[in-house]
N, C-alpha and C positions, 0 to 999 in steps of 0.2 A: 487487572490489579484493581483498576479504578472502580471496577463493581464491588470489589470487596471492601474498598474504604467507604464506599456510599451506603452499604448496608448496615451494616454492621453492629498459794503464804509456813523450868526442867525442874528446875529444883522443885521437888516435892514440896507442899505448903499448906496451910489449913485456910486458906482464902478460896472464894469462888473464882473458877476459871474465867477468862474473858471470853463472853459467847456473843456480843454482839458488835458490828463494825459501826453501827451509829447508834448512840446512845438516847440522845434526846434532838429531835428536830427544831424543839423550841430554842434551844440555844443554838448559838452562830458555831459554824463550822471550825474546824478541821484540822488545818495545821497551826498550832500555835505559836504564836510568835514570843520569845523571850525578849521582848524590847518594849520598852514605854510605847512608843508609837505605833507599836504592831501587835498590841494584844487584842484577841478576836473580839472581847467582850467590853473593852473600854468605852468610857462614855465619849460622845463625840467633841465634847471640851478640851480633851486632849489636842485636838487638831485645830478647832478653830471656836470663836465666840458662840455662846448659845444661841441655838436657832440657826446658824448659818445657812443649814441646808434647806430649813423649812419655811425661814422667817425673811422677811425682804431687807434687813439690814445687813446688805452684804455691798461689797464696791461697786461702784458703777462701773461699766465698762464702755469705751468706745466700740461704735458701731461698724460694723461691715465683717468682711471676710479675711481668713488668715492667709488666704492666697498670697502668693509672692507674684507681683506682676512683671515690671519688667526685668527683675532680679531672678526669673524662673530659668531653670536649668535643663539643658537636654540630657538624656539619659546618659549619654556617655561622660558628661560633664559632672555628674552628680557623684559627689566623694560618699566612701561608706558612711553609713549613719552610726559612726562611733561617736564618743563624747567629743571629741577634738573637732569632729566634723558638724556637730550640733550644738553650737552657741548660742545661747538664749540670753538676750535676743538676738537673731539673726541680723546678719550687716543688712543697715539701711541700704534701700534701692535708690536710684534717681529718681525715679517716679515719687512725687510728694503724695500722691494719690493714696498709698499706703503709708502705715508706721507700724513697725511690730517692736515693741518694749516690754521691759519689766519693770514694775513701779513698787515703792513703797507705799501701801494704801492704808490711810488711819479709816477705818472701817466707822468708828463713832462718829465720824463727820456727816456721815450720808443719810439720809432719809428714805423714806419709802418709795419714792417718787421715781427711783432710779435701777430698777432690778437689772442684776448682771446679765450679759448673755450667758457667759460661761465663767469658770475658774480653772486655771490649771492645778493649782495646788496652794494651800494655805500653810504657811509656816511661820513660828515666833520670829520677831526679828533677830534674835541673836542665834539664831540657824539651829538651835538643837530643838529636840522632839518634848520637851517638857513643857507643861502650862505654863504661859507667860503672864504676867500681872500687867503688861503692857496690852492697850487695844489696837496697837500697830501690828498688822501682818503683812508676811512678803507673799505677793501672788504673783505668779507669772501667768501673764494674760496676754493674750492676742489684741491689739487694738488697730482701729482704722479711722482714717478721714473721709472714706469713701461712703458719702451719704445715700448715694445710688445704690449701692449694694446693702443699705441696711435692712434686715428682717424685721419689719415694722407690725405692730399690732394688726394693722389693717391685713397684711398678709396672712397672719393667723385668722382670719376670720371675725376678729373682736375689736372693739374699739371705734366701730364706725356705726354702730347702731344707734348710739346716741345722737349721732350728727343725722341719720336718716329717720329717725323718730319724729315725722313730720308733723306738725299742728295745724289742723285744717281749721281756719276759721272763716265760717260762711256767715255773713251778716243776715241772709234770710232765714237761717235756723234759730231756733230757740235756744235759750240758754242752757237748757239740760243737755242737747245733744252736744253743745260746745264743751261744756264741762265732763259729759263721758268722753270725747274725744280726748280731750287732754290728760283725764285720768289714764288713757290708755296709751297715750304717748308717753306721759311720765313712768308708768310701768316699764315701757319698753327701755327708757334711759336707765332705770334701775336696774333692770334685768342686765343690759350690757355692762354697766358700772360694775356690778357684781361678777360678771365674768372676768372682767379685766382684772379685779383684784384680787379673784380666786388664782388666776395665771400668775399676778404679781407676787402674790404670796408665795407661790410654788417657786419663782425665781426660775422659769423656765419657757422659755420662747417655743422650743419644739414641742414639747407636753401636750399641748392641745392640738397641735397637728398631727403628731403620730396617734394620740389617743382618739380621735375620731376618724383616722384614713385608713389605719392599719388594719389589714385582715384580722378579721375576729373569728375565735375558733369557731366551729360547727356546734350549733344551740343543739343539734340533736345528733351527738355522737354515733357512730358505728355501733359502739358498746351498747348503747341504749338500744338501739334497733334489733341487734341480735339477740337481746335479754326479753325485749318484747315478742320477736318472731318464736323463740322456742329452740334454735338450732343455729349455728356456724356453718358457714359454705366455705371451705377450704378449697382453693385452688392450687392445684398439685403440677408438677412437672409432666412430661408425656409418660404414659404408663410403659411398664417392661423394663425398669432399672432396678436390678436387685438390690435389696438393702434399702432402698429409698421408695419407691412404690413398684408393687408388682402383682399384678392380678392374678387371684387363685382359683376362683370359680367362674361362672358365665359373666360376671361384670353387671349385672343387673340390680346388685345389692352393694351397699358400702362396705359390708362385711367382707364383700370379696376381694377386699385388697389388704396388703400386709406392706410393712416396711417404715420408715423413720418418718417418712412425710404422713404416713396415717398415724402413727404415733402420737405427732407433732398437734394433729388437729384433735384428737383425743385428748391430748392435756390440757389445751385451750377450751376444749368444751366442759372440761372437768372443773378447770378454774372458775368458769362462767357459771355452769348451774348445780353447784355444791356437790362436785364428784359424779354426778349423773353423766354418762355417756352413751350409754344404749337405748334406754327408752326413757320418756318423759311422762309424766301423769296421763297424757292423751293417748300414749302409745309411741308416738313419734320418736326417732333417733334425735340425738343432740348433736349431730352434725352429719354434712352432706360431703361426701368427695367429689370434686369437680375435676377431672382431667384436663388440661390445657395444652395449647401449641406452643412452640416458641414464638410464633409470629402474632397472635391473637392474645396470650396472656395479659398482657399491661393494658388492650383494650377492655377485656373482661373485667380487671380489677377497677379501671377508671369508671365503666359504666355500673359499677356496682353489682356486676352480678356474681362476684365471688367478696368474700370480706378480707381474706388475707390470702397472700401467694406465696409459695414455697418454691425453694431450688431456682433463686435469682442471684446473680451476680451484684453485688454491693458496688457501684461505681458511679462515677461524677456525672457521665452522661445522663444516666436513669435518675438521678436525684435531683438534679438542675433542672433539664429539659425535660425529662420525663415527668415530673412533679411527683415522684416515688419516695416514700420513706422506708429506713431498713431497719431492722432488728440488729442485735449484735449477731455477728457471723454464728449459725449452729453448725456449721462444718465449714473447713477449710481445705480448698481444693486446688486445683492447678491445671493449665491446658499442657498437654504431652501428645505425642503421636502413637498411635498404633495401628497394627496392620502387618502385611506380609513381611518377613524380617529385612530381606534385601532392601525392600522400599522404605522401611521404616529408617534405616541407615541413612539412605539419602535424604530423607526428610530432616532428621536430625542435624545433619550436617548442611542443610540448606545447599544441597547440591542436587542440579536438576540439570546438568550437562557432561559431567565427565565420561559416564559411561551410558550405554543402550537403557540399562535397567534405571537409571536416574532420570534421563530423559522422559523415560516413559513414565514416572511418577505423576499420579494423581492424587489429590487429598480431596476428601470430602469434608464439609462444615455445615454445620445447622445453620439456616438461615434464620435472623432472630437472635442467635446466641452472640454472649461477649466474645465467641473465639472467632468471629468473623472479623473485629477490629483487631485482636491479638496477632491473627495471622497476616493481618495485612501490614501492620508494622514490621514483623519479623521479614516478610518478603520486599519490603521497601530498600532493605541492605543490600539487596542484589540489583538493583536498577542502575543501569549504566548513565552517565552524563547525559546523554542525548536521547534518552527516553523519556516520557511523561512516569512520574512516580507510579510504579505498580504495573504498569501497561505489559513490561515483558513477561511478566508471571502469570497473565490471566488464565492461560491455557493449563497453569497446573492446578488451579483450584475449582472445585466445585461446590456451589453453595445450595443445599437442597432444603426443601421445606418438609419433606418425609423424613424418616428414621435413616440416620446415614447408614445403619448396619446392612440396610438393604440394599444398597449399592454397594456393597463390600462382597466379596474381592474381584467378583469376575466381570461384574457389569460396567461398572462406572469408575470406580479408583479402588487402589491399592494401600492406601494410607487414610486414616481417619485423625481428625482433629477435635479434641474433646477434653474434658475432666477425665483424670485419672480414675475417679468413681465411676465413669462410663465405661472406659476403654480397659479396665483390668479383666483379667482372661476368665475369671469365673463368670461376669457380667455376660461377656461376649458369648461364653457357653450357653448360658441360659436363655440367650436370646437366637440359640439355633446354628450357632456356627462352631464347626468341629475340626476345621481345618489348620494348616501352619499358622501361626499367629505370633507376635512380639509385641509388649507394651515398652515404648521406649523409656530410656533411662533418663532423660532430660525434662525439666518441667520449665515452660517457657512463660507462665505468668502465674500470678497469685489470684484465686477465686473466693474470695469470702463470700459463701452462699448464706442467705440471710432469709428472713421472713418478710414480706414486703407488705406495706398497707398504703392508702392514699395519703398525699399530702393534705395538710390543712384539717386533720381530725387527730390533734394530738392525745386526746384522751384514750381514742381507742390504739393509737401507735403506741403510746406508753404502755399500756395492759400488753400487749403482745410483747414489747421489750422485757419489761419485767418477769412475765413467766419465763422466758428465757433466762433473765438473770438467776430466777429461782432454779431452774436445772442445774446450772453452774456452780450457784452456792452451797446447793445441797450437797453434792458430789464434794466439794472444798471441806465441809462440814462433817461429811460422813452420814449425812440423813438419806438413808435408803426408802425403798417403798414401804417396808413397815414400820418404820420410824418417822413418816410423816408428820406425827401429831406434834412433834418438836418445834414446828413451826407457831409463832406467836400471831394471833390474828392481826389483820390490818383493817385501817379505815380509810387508806389512802385512796380509794375509789368509790368512797360512799357506803361500804360496808358496814352499816350499824343499825340498829333498830327502828331508827325513824325513815332510812331508805326504802326504796321501793323493793330493793334485792340485796337485802342483809347477807344473802350466802356470800357475797364477794368479799366478806372481812376472814374468809377461811380460803381463798384462792391460791395460795401458795400451797398448804397443805392438801388441798384436793388436787392440786397438780401434779405432784410427787406421788401423791396415793395410787394414782392410776397406772403409772409405767414407770416409777422410780426415777432417780436423778440422771444426769447427763450420761455418766459413764454406765449406769444400767441399760439406758436404751441403746447406747452404741453398741454394747457387746450383743446384745439380742438381736439388732437388726444390721449390723455392719461388719462385725468382727469376721465373719467368714470371708467376706469379700474384701475387706479393706482393713488387715489389721491395725490396730488403733496405735498411733504416734505421730510424731511430729507436732505441728500446729493443732491438732485437735486432741491434744493432752491439756492438764492444768498446769498454771505457771505457778508456782508457789511463792514466787516475788524475787528470784535470784536469777531469771533469765531473761535475755533480751526480748522488747515487746514491741519496741517502735516498728511501726508498719505503716506505709502509705497504701490507701486503698487505690484499687486501678481507675484510671480516668475514664475509661470508655472510649468513644469516638469524639475526638474533641472539635472537630470540625462541623459538627451539626450546630446551625446557628439558631440560638433561642433569643426572643425579646430582649432588649437590652434591660439591665439591671437597675438602671437609672429610672425607669419608667413602671418595673414590675416590683420594686421594693420600695415602700414608703419610707423605711428606715434610710435607705441610700438616698431618697429625694431629700429627705430631712438634712443629710450630712452635705450633700451637694449644695443645698440652697445655703447652709450658713458656712460653707466653705471649711470645714475642719472634721474630724473625728473625735466625739468625746469618748474617751478611755479612761474607765473608773479603775484606779488601782491600790495597792496598800504598800506603805513603805516597808520594805524587808531587804535585808541585806541578799544580794545576787537576785531578787526580784524587780524591786522598783526603789532606787536611791535619787536623791535631789542633792546636789551638790549647790548650797546655797552660796558659795562665793561665784561661781562660774554660773551660776542658774541655770544647770543642764540637769537634764533626766539621763538615769542609765540603768540596766538591769533588763533581764530576760522578759518579764512581762510588757518594759516598755518597747522593747524592741519587737515583740509580736504585735503590738498597737500601730508601730511604725509600718512595719510590713503590709498590715491590712491597708493603712492609709496610703500607702504606697501604691498598691495595686489598685484603689480608686481613683488617686489623683495623677495618675500617669507619671509615677516616680517621685513625686513632691511630698515630702514629706509634712503634714497637714493635721497634727494631731494636738489635742487640748487635753491633759492629764488630770482627772480629779482623785485626790486623795482620801477616799471615802473610809468612814468609821464602817466597822462591821455591822452594826445594828441598823445601819441605812443604806447598805450597798444594794440590796433586792428592791427596796422601794426606789431609790434611783434609777436602776434599770428599767424596772416594769413602768415608772412615770414617765420614761423617755427623757430624764436628764442626761443619763449617759448611755452611749449606743452600745458598749458591750463593757462586760467585766473581764479585765486580765488581772484578776485581785486574790489569787491563791485559793479560788473556790472549788470545793470538793464535789464531785458529781455524785451525788447520793438520790435513792428513791424518792423521799420527800420533797427534795428542790427539783428533781425532774418532773413530778406530777402535780405537786401542790406544795409550793413553797410555804411554810408556816406564816410568815410574817406580811405576806402578800395575798394569800390564798391563790395564787396562780401557778401554773406550771412553766419551767426555763427549760431554753434548749442549752446544749453542751456540745462542744468539740471533741474530739479524742483527746485523752490525756496528755498534757504534754509536760508535766512533771508528777512524778509518783512519790508522794511523801506519806510520813506516818509517824507515829509515836515511838520517840527513841529515849533512852536514857543517858546522861553522862553524869560525872562525878568525880570526886577526890580522891584519888589512890584505889584502894580496894571497894570503896564504896560505889564506884561505876558497876563492877562486876557484881554485887549484891542487888541492885535495881536489875538490871540484865537479867540476872537470873532469877528475880523474883524471891531472894533470898532475906528472911528475915529471922531464919533460926539459927545459922552459924553465928557462933560468938562474936565473930568480927562485923556481924551485919546486925544485930539488935539493935544498935544506935543509928540505922539508917533513917535518914529525914530526907525527903523530896520535897523540894521548892517546885512550884507548879504557879502559874498564873491563874487567880481567882476569877471567876465566872466564864472559863471557857469548856468547851467540850473535852480538851485534853484534861482538864481537873476530873471530869466526869469520868474517862478512862481510865486514868490512874486509880479512881476511887472503884474502879471494877477489879483491880489487880492486888490493891494496898488497902489495909485498914487505915482508918483517918489518923490513928496515932502515929503511923509513919509520914503522912503528908502535911507539908507547911505552905498554905496558900500563901500566895504575895500578891499585893494590887499590882506592883510594877516590876519590870526587869531589874531595874537599879536597885530595888529592894533584893532581889534573888542574888544579884552581884555583891552588894555587901555583907548578904549571909554567907556566902560562900567566901568570902574574903575573912572574915573573922572566924570562920568555921564553928559559929554559935547557933544560928538559924537552921541550915540545912548543910548536908554534904553531897547531895546529888541533885539533879534537876531534870525536868522532864519537859519535852518538846518536840518538833519537827527535825529531820535531818539537818537542815541548814542552822535551826536556832539552838541545838546543842552541839554545833561543830567547835572544835578549838578555836579557829580562827575568830569566830564571832564573839565566843565567851571573852576571849581576851581583847578583841576590839571594845567590848563593852566594859572592860575595866578590871577583869580578875586579875591580881597580883598576890594570890595566896601563895604559900610555900608548897602546898600539896600539889603533885602534878594532877593535871585534868586529863581524864580519860573517856573516850565515848565507846558505849557498850555496841554489841554488834547484832542484837535483835530489834526486830520490827514489831510493834504490837499493836497496830491498826493498818487500814488502807485508808489512804487520802487521795485519790487521784486527782489531781488539778486540772481544769479545764477551763477553756473560754467559755463564758456564759452569755447568751443573746435572749431576747424576748420568744417566746413560744409563738407570737401571734404574726411573726415575719420570717415565715420559712426560708424564704430565699436569701435574706440577709445571714440567716444561720446557717445556711448551705455555703454561702460565701466565704463567710468566716472559716468554716470547716474545711473547705478545700484549699484554703490559702495557708492554714496550718500544715494539711498534708503536702502542699506543694514544699515546704520546708524539708519535710522528711523524704519526699519524692527526691528531691535535689541530692542531699546526701547518699540517698542508696543508689543514685546514678552519677556519683562522681561530679555534680555540678555545685560550683561554688560561688561566691560573689564575684569572684574575678570571671568567672565563664558564666554567669547567669543568662547570657544569650543563649545556651544551649536548652534551654528551658521551652516545653510545648507552647505554642501558641494555642488558644482556643475561643471558639466564638460562643461558648455555653452561656457566658455572662453578657452576650449581646456583642456588636462590632465594635463598640466604644472600649471593651475591656479584652481585646484581643491579646494583650501582653502583661493581664494581670499577673499570671505566675512568675513572668521575667521579672516584674517590677518588684514583687513580693522579695525573690531572692537578691535582686540588684541591691536592695534597701539594706538588707541585713544578713544575708548570706544563707546557708543551708543550716538544718538542726544541730548539726555538730558544732558548726561554726559559734552558733548562739549558747551553745552548752558551755563549749571550752571557754568562752568569753566571759561569761557572767558565772557559773558555777564551779569550773573545774578546781579551783582553787580551794572552794568550799566545801563542795562535795564531790571528789574525784565519779566521771562518769562511770558507770556498770550498771549489772542488774537490769532492772526493767528500761532504762535509758539508752541502752544501746538497740543497733539495728538488729533487727531478727532477719539477718541475712542467710540463716543455715535452717529456716524452715523450723525453728523449735517452738515450744509449747506458747500458744497464744490464748488458752481460756483463763480467763481469770474475771470473778463476778465484782460487781460494783458494789459499794457499801449501802447499806439502809433498810436490808431485811434483817428481821428479829427473829431469835430462837430463845424457846422458854428455857427457865433455869432447871438442871438436871439436878436430883440429888445423890 
C-alpha cells in the first residue's frame, strides 16, 4: 500500500423572448442590488468622496502589519469567526509594538503626502449608506507602530533613485561634461519622482510590486501557434475505449479513429479554422490525433508535443503541483470495480480476509491514473493500528502500466478498478473478453473528466473552456447541428476584420456545425455503451449542483506558495489579505456601532486568510463600487473580489473595462433575475403577463444603469418599466403604490425580508415570483496572471464544500486532510479554512437561510444528479 500512495434553466405575449444570458459586457454585472449602497452601476460618490480610489486624498494610515503579535492564539484557542468573535477593533495586546484600532478620519484634513496602505471600508459617519454632506468618514483600518515592518517605498524599488542619482564633479573635466552629467542626474531624479507620484496617486503600495513581478500571460499563446501551424494536436487517452476512442482501421491515419474524443478534437478544429476539419488549402488535415499513455501524457503536454489533452480527471494535485489547467468537465464518471462476480463482491465490501475467494482477490489499477490514489484511500480504512498505513494491503493491488484488461482475469487479477465508462460490459466485450463478468453497483469516487491545457497560457485555456461551454449552452437552447447559425459572432478572441484570423468570430457556430451540441455528440458516441443519465445531463437550475472536485494525492510536496506566488508574497509582506466586497444583505454587512463585518462573502475571505496565516484572521475589506472593482483587482489594490461577481464569457477572457482576462472559482452562489410585487402584480411579472385585465397596469421598478434593467427590457416593453436611481425610491414608490407595483432584482434583493427591512410598509401584501429569468453564478475572482494564487482560492472554497460532503464541521475541522500541495508551510491550510468559518452548509445557514432558504442549485449533489449547466455570456441571434 505504501507504493499505492506513492504513485498515485408562459404566458403568451407580444414581446421578444429572452435569448441572451449576458446583454452587454460594457455594463456592469449581474445581481442587481435593490439598495442604494449596492446598486451595481451607481457612482462611487455613494461610498466615498470623489476620487477616493484614484486620488491621493485618502486618510493616512499607520505603518506596519495587521498581524497580532503577543495576542496571537493557538489553533485550539481561536474562537469561531462569528460576529461576536470578531470585534473591531480587536482587543489590544500587551505588546505596545502593535496597535489595532478604528478611527473617525477627517479626509479633508490630509494632503497628498500620506498615501494610505489600505482601507477596510468607508461609510458616512451617521452609519447609513446615503451620500453624506460631511467630509468625515468612518474607516476601519489596521494601524501599527512597528516601523521595522513598514513597507517603504524603498522596498518597492522606488523612492531611492533620487538618492542614488549621483552627481560627479570632476574638476579636471570641462564645463560641458559636468553640465551633461548634471542633466543625466536630474533626469534620473525626475524619473524617480514621477514613479513615486504615480504610485502615490494610485494609493497602492502593492500595485507596483505585483505589476512588475507577477507572471505575465504568455505573449505567443498556443492559440496563435496552432493558427500559424494550421492544425491542432489532440492528446487522447489510451486507444481501445469504445465510445471515447476506438481504432477503426490500421491506425495509420487520423480518420481511423472514432469516439467522443475524436469528435471533441474535430469541434476544436472547426472552431479554430472556420469550420474546416478535414483538409486545409494545402491538403493537410486540421487536426492530429495523438494517443497517449497514463504515465506519459502530462509530460507530453508540458513539453508542447500536444496542444490539449482529453480524458483526464480534474483534481487538486494536477492543478496545483502538476501545473495544469482544466476545462469544465465534458464527462463525469467515477471509480468502480469490475471483474469476476464473486471477487467483485469481495472488493466492494473491502473484504480480503473472510473467505478463500476474498483472500485471493487481486485488484488491477492503471499506473498514473487517479484511481491509484482513490484505491489507496479506500484500503487505508483496513490498516490495523500496529501496521504502517496501507502496508497490510500491498499484496491485493497490482499497478500496471499496460492495459489492465490484459491482466484479467486469468493471469494477474480478478478485479479491475477504473471508471464505469471503462468497466461497462460492452466496453469489456469490445476489448475481447467474453467470460463471466460483473460491474459493481458502488461508485467510490467522482471523476470530472476534462480537457487539459498547460498553465500560464490563459488565452488558449479560455478558448478550450468556452468551446465546452458552447456545446452545453447549445443543448440548453435547443441549437442543433442544423441550427448552429443561431449563434451570434463574437470578437472576444479577436475575430474581427483587423485580426489576422477573422474566422474566430464564428467559432461557436462552427463548433456546433461539425458535430452538434453536447447531447447530439453523447447520443452518437456513448449512448450504446453508457445510457445518458445522472451527472451527464443538463441541470435546469432546480437540482443540486454543489460538488467538490477530488483532491488527488495530497501528500505530493510542491514548492511553498509563499515563494511561488507573487500575490501571496505581497499579502505576507503587508501582513493581511485585501478583499474587495460589496455591501449587500447576507453577503457583506458592516455594523457601524460594533464596527464589525459579517456575511457570506466576508467569511469566504476570512477562510482564505486563515488558510494563509495559520488560523489568524488577517483581512482588510474594501467596499468597492461596481465600476471600479475590476480595476482595483487588476491593479493589485485588492487581492481577491468576493463581491457578487458573475462568471461570464467576457470577464473570463477579456473584461471590458480593464481589457484583461480574470480567473474565477467555482460558483459559490447561483443568483438571477426574479420579480416581486404587490398582490397579483407579482404573478403578472413572474408570468410576463401584461395582457390579462388585472395585469395591464403592471409597472416594474428596477435600478437604473444596471444589467438587470437591460434584462428586464428584453422581457417587457419600456411602458411597463420604471427605472429608479436608488432603492429608497423603489420602496417609496411601492409604499404609495403610485410609481410601481412590482420590483426586479436578484434572489436576495426581492426577498420579503429585504423589502421589509428597507422600509416597505404598504397595505398590499408583498409576494415573490417563482421563476428565474437569468443566470448569475457568483464566483470568487482573482487576477489571471497568478495561476497558483487563483488555484489556492479555488481549492480553499472547494475545501468548504468537501467538508460538508464528508460531514466535517467547524467543530470537527481537525478531520480535514493535510496537504503538502501548497508547500510545507501550508500543510494545514484546509483545516484552518474550515476551522475559521465551518463548512459550506454552515456558512449558508448562518448568512442566507432566513433570506433565501437553501435549495436547488445550492444543495450538495450527493445523489450524482445533473451537473451540466452553461455559464452566461454566449449570445444568440434574434429569431422572427
